[in-house]
FIGUBA-71670 format. One record per residue (C-alpha): x, y, z negated; residue in three letters. Coordinates in steps of 0.001 Angstrom, whole numbers, plus 500000, padded with zeros to 6 digits. Each point is the difference from the previous one (the first is absolute). Layout:
BEGIN
@x: X | y: Y | z: Z | type: Ala $
...
***
This chain:
BEGIN
@x: 931882 | y: 634546 | z: 738708 | type: Met $
@x: 499462 | y: 496358 | z: 500777 | type: Pro $
@x: 499358 | y: 497684 | z: 497131 | type: Asp $
@x: 503023 | y: 497787 | z: 499401 | type: Arg $
@x: 498001 | y: 496743 | z: 499374 | type: Val $
@x: 502006 | y: 496589 | z: 500302 | type: Pro $
@x: 498807 | y: 497267 | z: 502290 | type: Pro $
@x: 497243 | y: 497942 | z: 498738 | type: Ala $
@x: 501741 | y: 496720 | z: 500720 | type: Arg $
@x: 503503 | y: 498800 | z: 500644 | type: Ser $
@x: 501171 | y: 499396 | z: 503659 | type: Ser $
@x: 499229 | y: 496349 | z: 500990 | type: Pro $
@x: 502985 | y: 498024 | z: 501180 | type: Glu $
@x: 499703 | y: 498862 | z: 503772 | type: Pro $
@x: 498906 | y: 496402 | z: 500260 | type: Ala $
@x: 503212 | y: 498851 | z: 501692 | type: Asp $
@x: 502202 | y: 502203 | z: 497738 | type: Gly $
@x: 501104 | y: 502039 | z: 502961 | type: Val $
@x: 499676 | y: 503556 | z: 500227 | type: Val $
@x: 498499 | y: 501215 | z: 503278 | type: His $
@x: 501115 | y: 503364 | z: 500747 | type: Leu $
@x: 498287 | y: 501955 | z: 502528 | type: Pro $
@x: 503348 | y: 500579 | z: 501706 | type: His $
@x: 503739 | y: 498660 | z: 499933 | type: Ser $
@x: 502192 | y: 501468 | z: 497296 | type: Ala $
@x: 501424 | y: 503448 | z: 500857 | type: Leu $
@x: 503429 | y: 499936 | z: 498646 | type: Thr $
@x: 500761 | y: 503652 | z: 500723 | type: Asp $
@x: 497760 | y: 501021 | z: 497075 | type: Tyr $
@x: 500130 | y: 496910 | z: 497487 | type: Tyr $
@x: 501692 | y: 496598 | z: 499496 | type: Pro $
@x: 498759 | y: 496985 | z: 501934 | type: Asp $
@x: 497991 | y: 497897 | z: 497689 | type: Gly $
@x: 499912 | y: 502481 | z: 497073 | type: Asp $
@x: 496306 | y: 500484 | z: 499348 | type: Arg $
@x: 500354 | y: 502599 | z: 497152 | type: Gln $
@x: 502585 | y: 502043 | z: 502034 | type: Ala $
@x: 497647 | y: 499947 | z: 502912 | type: Arg $
@x: 497106 | y: 501104 | z: 497529 | type: Glu $
@x: 502227 | y: 502806 | z: 498460 | type: Arg $
@x: 500866 | y: 501374 | z: 503248 | type: Phe $
@x: 496420 | y: 500229 | z: 501426 | type: Ile $
@x: 498715 | y: 501450 | z: 496641 | type: Arg $
@x: 502686 | y: 502831 | z: 499815 | type: Ser $
@x: 499877 | y: 500746 | z: 503808 | type: Ala $
@x: 496408 | y: 500840 | z: 499815 | type: Phe $
@x: 499972 | y: 501519 | z: 496514 | type: Asp $
@x: 502997 | y: 502334 | z: 500864 | type: Asp $
@x: 498513 | y: 501072 | z: 503338 | type: Thr $
@x: 496156 | y: 500192 | z: 499279 | type: Ala $
@x: 500088 | y: 503910 | z: 500237 | type: Gly $
@x: 501084 | y: 499796 | z: 503663 | type: Asp $
@x: 497851 | y: 497034 | z: 501228 | type: Tyr $
@x: 496947 | y: 501774 | z: 501230 | type: Asn $
@x: 501924 | y: 502566 | z: 501720 | type: Arg $
@x: 501918 | y: 497299 | z: 501928 | type: Leu $
@x: 496987 | y: 497784 | z: 500641 | type: Glu $
@x: 498229 | y: 502880 | z: 501772 | type: Arg $
@x: 502980 | y: 500479 | z: 502120 | type: Ile $
@x: 500028 | y: 496071 | z: 500556 | type: Leu $
@x: 496520 | y: 499998 | z: 501152 | type: Gly $
@x: 500212 | y: 503115 | z: 502119 | type: Leu $
@x: 497013 | y: 501418 | z: 497867 | type: Gly $
@x: 497652 | y: 497126 | z: 500915 | type: Thr $
@x: 500604 | y: 497567 | z: 496937 | type: Gly $
@x: 496773 | y: 501491 | z: 498085 | type: Ser $
@x: 497729 | y: 499260 | z: 502873 | type: Trp $
@x: 501459 | y: 496806 | z: 500832 | type: Tyr $
@x: 499616 | y: 498434 | z: 496392 | type: Arg $
@x: 496495 | y: 501198 | z: 499840 | type: Arg $
@x: 499113 | y: 498342 | z: 503354 | type: Gln $
@x: 501849 | y: 496827 | z: 498900 | type: Ala $
@x: 497983 | y: 499748 | z: 496850 | type: Leu $
@x: 496731 | y: 500391 | z: 501845 | type: Leu $
@x: 500883 | y: 497288 | z: 502415 | type: Arg $
@x: 500795 | y: 497665 | z: 497288 | type: Ala $
@x: 496384 | y: 500718 | z: 498502 | type: Gly $
@x: 500661 | y: 502486 | z: 496970 | type: Leu $
@x: 496812 | y: 501483 | z: 498910 | type: Ala $
@x: 498469 | y: 501844 | z: 497005 | type: Pro $
@x: 498984 | y: 497664 | z: 496954 | type: Gly $
@x: 503116 | y: 497873 | z: 500309 | type: Met $
@x: 502409 | y: 499421 | z: 497245 | type: Gln $
@x: 503230 | y: 500740 | z: 501764 | type: Val $
@x: 503701 | y: 499341 | z: 499167 | type: Leu $
@x: 502749 | y: 501955 | z: 501660 | type: Asp $
@x: 502922 | y: 497738 | z: 499553 | type: Leu $
@x: 503658 | y: 501778 | z: 500279 | type: Gly $
@x: 497995 | y: 503604 | z: 499769 | type: Met $
@x: 503170 | y: 501721 | z: 499889 | type: Gly $
@x: 499315 | y: 503809 | z: 500177 | type: Thr $
@x: 496297 | y: 499161 | z: 500743 | type: Gly $
@x: 499857 | y: 500750 | z: 503867 | type: Leu $
@x: 497673 | y: 496985 | z: 500419 | type: Val $
@x: 498109 | y: 500696 | z: 496872 | type: Ser $
@x: 499142 | y: 503368 | z: 501008 | type: His $
@x: 498460 | y: 498478 | z: 503400 | type: Glu $
@x: 498199 | y: 497329 | z: 497885 | type: Ile $
@x: 498366 | y: 502686 | z: 498037 | type: Leu $
@x: 499166 | y: 502015 | z: 503092 | type: His $
@x: 497889 | y: 497022 | z: 501121 | type: Val $
@x: 498519 | y: 498851 | z: 496597 | type: Thr $
@x: 500054 | y: 503278 | z: 497849 | type: Lys $
@x: 499946 | y: 497672 | z: 497125 | type: Glu $
@x: 503241 | y: 500471 | z: 498070 | type: Pro $
@x: 498616 | y: 497815 | z: 496953 | type: Gln $
@x: 500081 | y: 497014 | z: 502349 | type: Arg $
@x: 503587 | y: 500439 | z: 500991 | type: Leu $
@x: 502963 | y: 498337 | z: 498470 | type: Val $
@x: 503671 | y: 500850 | z: 501051 | type: Gly $
@x: 502733 | y: 497527 | z: 499300 | type: Val $
@x: 503777 | y: 500866 | z: 500579 | type: Asp $
@x: 503333 | y: 498990 | z: 498433 | type: Pro $
@x: 501332 | y: 503597 | z: 500310 | type: Ser $
@x: 498551 | y: 502492 | z: 497227 | type: Pro $
@x: 502153 | y: 502795 | z: 501874 | type: Gly $
@x: 497800 | y: 499359 | z: 503201 | type: Met $
@x: 496709 | y: 499772 | z: 498334 | type: Met $
@x: 500690 | y: 503225 | z: 498200 | type: Ala $
@x: 500007 | y: 501824 | z: 503386 | type: Gln $
@x: 496607 | y: 498427 | z: 500883 | type: Ala $
@x: 497814 | y: 502897 | z: 498323 | type: His $
@x: 496893 | y: 497839 | z: 500310 | type: Leu $
@x: 496636 | y: 500782 | z: 497833 | type: Pro $
@x: 500334 | y: 499101 | z: 496402 | type: Gly $
@x: 497395 | y: 497134 | z: 500365 | type: Glu $
@x: 502254 | y: 498082 | z: 502297 | type: Val $
@x: 501877 | y: 497252 | z: 497896 | type: Arg $
@x: 503817 | y: 500218 | z: 500836 | type: Cys $
@x: 501830 | y: 496738 | z: 498693 | type: Leu $
@x: 503748 | y: 499139 | z: 499962 | type: Val $
@x: 499931 | y: 496461 | z: 501534 | type: Gly $
@x: 501210 | y: 497659 | z: 502816 | type: Arg $
@x: 498576 | y: 498224 | z: 502939 | type: Ala $
@x: 500918 | y: 496588 | z: 498345 | type: Glu $
@x: 498136 | y: 500915 | z: 496631 | type: Ala $
@x: 497038 | y: 502237 | z: 500714 | type: Leu $
@x: 498893 | y: 501409 | z: 496646 | type: Pro $
@x: 496241 | y: 499639 | z: 500715 | type: Val $
@x: 497602 | y: 497219 | z: 499279 | type: Pro $
@x: 499056 | y: 496969 | z: 502213 | type: Asp $
@x: 497571 | y: 500617 | z: 502918 | type: Ala $
@x: 499503 | y: 503513 | z: 499001 | type: Ser $
@x: 500796 | y: 501995 | z: 503173 | type: Ile $
@x: 497856 | y: 500432 | z: 503202 | type: Asp $
@x: 502788 | y: 501831 | z: 501983 | type: Phe $
@x: 503900 | y: 499517 | z: 499762 | type: Leu $
@x: 502105 | y: 501934 | z: 502078 | type: Val $
@x: 503953 | y: 499935 | z: 500119 | type: Met $
@x: 501435 | y: 502885 | z: 501998 | type: Gly $
@x: 503439 | y: 499567 | z: 501310 | type: Tyr $
@x: 501192 | y: 498035 | z: 496876 | type: Ala $
@x: 500250 | y: 496679 | z: 501380 | type: Leu $
@x: 503756 | y: 500221 | z: 500636 | type: Arg $
@x: 500865 | y: 501250 | z: 496526 | type: His $
@x: 498226 | y: 497132 | z: 497889 | type: Ile $
@x: 501973 | y: 497132 | z: 498553 | type: Glu $
@x: 498037 | y: 496943 | z: 501006 | type: Asp $
@x: 497189 | y: 500369 | z: 502764 | type: Phe $
@x: 498867 | y: 496530 | z: 499679 | type: Ser $
@x: 499383 | y: 500458 | z: 496137 | type: Val $
@x: 498550 | y: 503524 | z: 500762 | type: Ala $
@x: 497415 | y: 498312 | z: 502385 | type: Cys $
@x: 498965 | y: 497531 | z: 497287 | type: Ala $
@x: 499351 | y: 503207 | z: 497644 | type: Glu $
@x: 497970 | y: 501739 | z: 502859 | type: Phe $
@x: 497718 | y: 496887 | z: 500011 | type: Arg $
@x: 499781 | y: 499882 | z: 496098 | type: Arg $
@x: 498744 | y: 503492 | z: 499834 | type: Val $
@x: 497773 | y: 500330 | z: 502986 | type: Leu $
@x: 496145 | y: 499056 | z: 499576 | type: Lys $
@x: 498899 | y: 497480 | z: 502308 | type: Pro $
@x: 499678 | y: 501569 | z: 503405 | type: Gly $
@x: 502112 | y: 502943 | z: 498894 | type: Gly $
@x: 502037 | y: 501691 | z: 502679 | type: Arg $
@x: 503929 | y: 500230 | z: 500233 | type: Leu $
@x: 501728 | y: 502625 | z: 502167 | type: Leu $
@x: 503778 | y: 500089 | z: 500263 | type: Ile $
@x: 501257 | y: 502894 | z: 501884 | type: Leu $
@x: 503576 | y: 499553 | z: 501307 | type: Glu $
@x: 502616 | y: 501402 | z: 502513 | type: Ile $
@x: 501223 | y: 497152 | z: 502304 | type: Thr $
@x: 502689 | y: 500003 | z: 502601 | type: Lys $
@x: 498660 | y: 500611 | z: 503496 | type: Pro $
@x: 500032 | y: 496951 | z: 502238 | type: Ala $
@x: 502548 | y: 501638 | z: 502662 | type: Gly $
@x: 503867 | y: 500497 | z: 499484 | type: Arg $
@x: 499937 | y: 503646 | z: 501275 | type: Ile $
@x: 496901 | y: 500934 | z: 497922 | type: Ala $
@x: 501776 | y: 498366 | z: 496885 | type: Thr $
@x: 503157 | y: 502069 | z: 500869 | type: Ala $
@x: 498044 | y: 503278 | z: 500363 | type: Leu $
@x: 498189 | y: 499278 | z: 496696 | type: Leu $
@x: 503059 | y: 499244 | z: 498022 | type: Lys $
@x: 501870 | y: 503227 | z: 501400 | type: Leu $
@x: 497064 | y: 501921 | z: 498758 | type: Tyr $
@x: 499609 | y: 498281 | z: 496446 | type: Met $
@x: 503475 | y: 499138 | z: 499257 | type: Arg $
@x: 501786 | y: 502971 | z: 501708 | type: Gly $
@x: 497862 | y: 502824 | z: 500354 | type: Ala $
@x: 497946 | y: 499988 | z: 496819 | type: Leu $
@x: 502887 | y: 499394 | z: 497527 | type: Pro $
@x: 501867 | y: 502765 | z: 501770 | type: Leu $
@x: 496958 | y: 502417 | z: 499738 | type: Leu $
@x: 499528 | y: 498842 | z: 496226 | type: Ala $
@x: 503473 | y: 501407 | z: 499282 | type: Arg $
@x: 498762 | y: 503422 | z: 500753 | type: Phe $
@x: 496228 | y: 499917 | z: 498923 | type: Val $
@x: 500485 | y: 497781 | z: 496723 | type: Ser $
@x: 500884 | y: 500831 | z: 496530 | type: Lys $
@x: 500923 | y: 496579 | z: 498699 | type: Ala $
@x: 503619 | y: 498660 | z: 501297 | type: Glu $
@x: 498753 | y: 496502 | z: 500498 | type: Gly $
@x: 497331 | y: 501017 | z: 502362 | type: Thr $
@x: 501895 | y: 499219 | z: 503256 | type: Pro $
@x: 500994 | y: 496683 | z: 498639 | type: Arg $
@x: 496430 | y: 499121 | z: 499312 | type: Leu $
@x: 498978 | y: 500742 | z: 503450 | type: Trp $
@x: 503001 | y: 497752 | z: 501453 | type: Arg $
@x: 498703 | y: 497421 | z: 497612 | type: Tyr $
@x: 496353 | y: 500204 | z: 501281 | type: Tyr $
@x: 501266 | y: 499269 | z: 503601 | type: Trp $
@x: 502136 | y: 496960 | z: 498883 | type: Asp $
@x: 497136 | y: 498562 | z: 498329 | type: Thr $
@x: 497986 | y: 500218 | z: 503022 | type: Ile $
@x: 502733 | y: 498605 | z: 502132 | type: Ala $
@x: 500430 | y: 496915 | z: 497567 | type: Ala $
@x: 496367 | y: 499394 | z: 499147 | type: Cys $
@x: 498513 | y: 496748 | z: 500809 | type: Val $
@x: 497934 | y: 499674 | z: 503302 | type: Ala $
@x: 496208 | y: 500677 | z: 500121 | type: Pro $
@x: 499266 | y: 496521 | z: 500513 | type: Ala $
@x: 501600 | y: 498909 | z: 496752 | type: Glu $
@x: 498251 | y: 502622 | z: 498139 | type: Val $
@x: 496612 | y: 498414 | z: 501354 | type: Leu $
@x: 501150 | y: 496715 | z: 499033 | type: Ala $
@x: 500904 | y: 501008 | z: 496661 | type: Thr $
@x: 496551 | y: 501566 | z: 499290 | type: Leu $
@x: 498382 | y: 497035 | z: 501390 | type: Arg $
@x: 502148 | y: 497618 | z: 497758 | type: Ala $
@x: 498741 | y: 502010 | z: 496941 | type: Ala $
@x: 496388 | y: 499120 | z: 500672 | type: Gly $
@x: 499032 | y: 503277 | z: 501613 | type: Leu $
@x: 497470 | y: 499890 | z: 502797 | type: His $
@x: 499725 | y: 501352 | z: 503430 | type: Asp $
@x: 503658 | y: 501389 | z: 500104 | type: Ala $
@x: 500681 | y: 502293 | z: 502882 | type: Ser $
@x: 501979 | y: 502746 | z: 501265 | type: Arg $
@x: 498996 | y: 503109 | z: 501859 | type: Tyr $
@x: 502894 | y: 502123 | z: 501697 | type: Val $
@x: 499793 | y: 503791 | z: 500613 | type: Glu $
@x: 502501 | y: 501623 | z: 502206 | type: Leu $
@x: 502274 | y: 496887 | z: 500078 | type: Gly $
@x: 501375 | y: 500466 | z: 496525 | type: Ile $
@x: 497258 | y: 500705 | z: 497453 | type: Phe $
@x: 498759 | y: 496336 | z: 498850 | type: Ser $
@x: 496745 | y: 499804 | z: 497979 | type: Glu $
@x: 499747 | y: 496453 | z: 498549 | type: Tyr $
@x: 496526 | y: 499004 | z: 498782 | type: Gly $
@x: 498505 | y: 497116 | z: 498158 | type: Ala $
@x: 497208 | y: 499037 | z: 497408 | type: Arg $
@x: 500071 | y: 498656 | z: 496686 | type: Gly $
***
């Protein structure tokens, strides 16, 4: 079971006093402007459906998710000997690929706000699994060589504050990788992806999932993709936080790999 360790520091307030959500408020799920309601919804949605997540993820990725995540990690420069932080580790899908590359569980820290998701990770005991948030990472300054956040950008509260935390915990020259699904450029491709992710997957979830809330979670998953800020704004926020060499690599038109250095 993961260690329930509180964050080492409180969330810093944005310099301009404004919360910079990675997407507009989704009022079908929580009231606009109610930060606590949004946080409660996300926490319960993932905790309650954790047992179904990996099964649906394999269907979403058509069985290629494991291979793709490993290749993305290698493209970003992951190598043995690095101290690695897997942010938004969830059920450990990225963590397992990290260990396939490094084979050093003692150098891996996983952070996630959902104990229910982390309980499904089934990682070696040497991996430190900490309850925490992107805006207040429970690790010391300049302690991480490689920080990866897999498909969690859309679920954090304040991306600008999170980017400041990335810079704080990365060693000078440390590598950042953010994996995310983004809308295709064309309207037809976007419509087809929406039909698959918001239509077919939630329908399938009704038959293969155990938790009642799983279909709703996958509808929410697409809605966050549709509402997410543009890639250019993601890159601008990384640069504004003082992270260097911010860039974006795109696979198959929808899988974005944002990279930067501390």
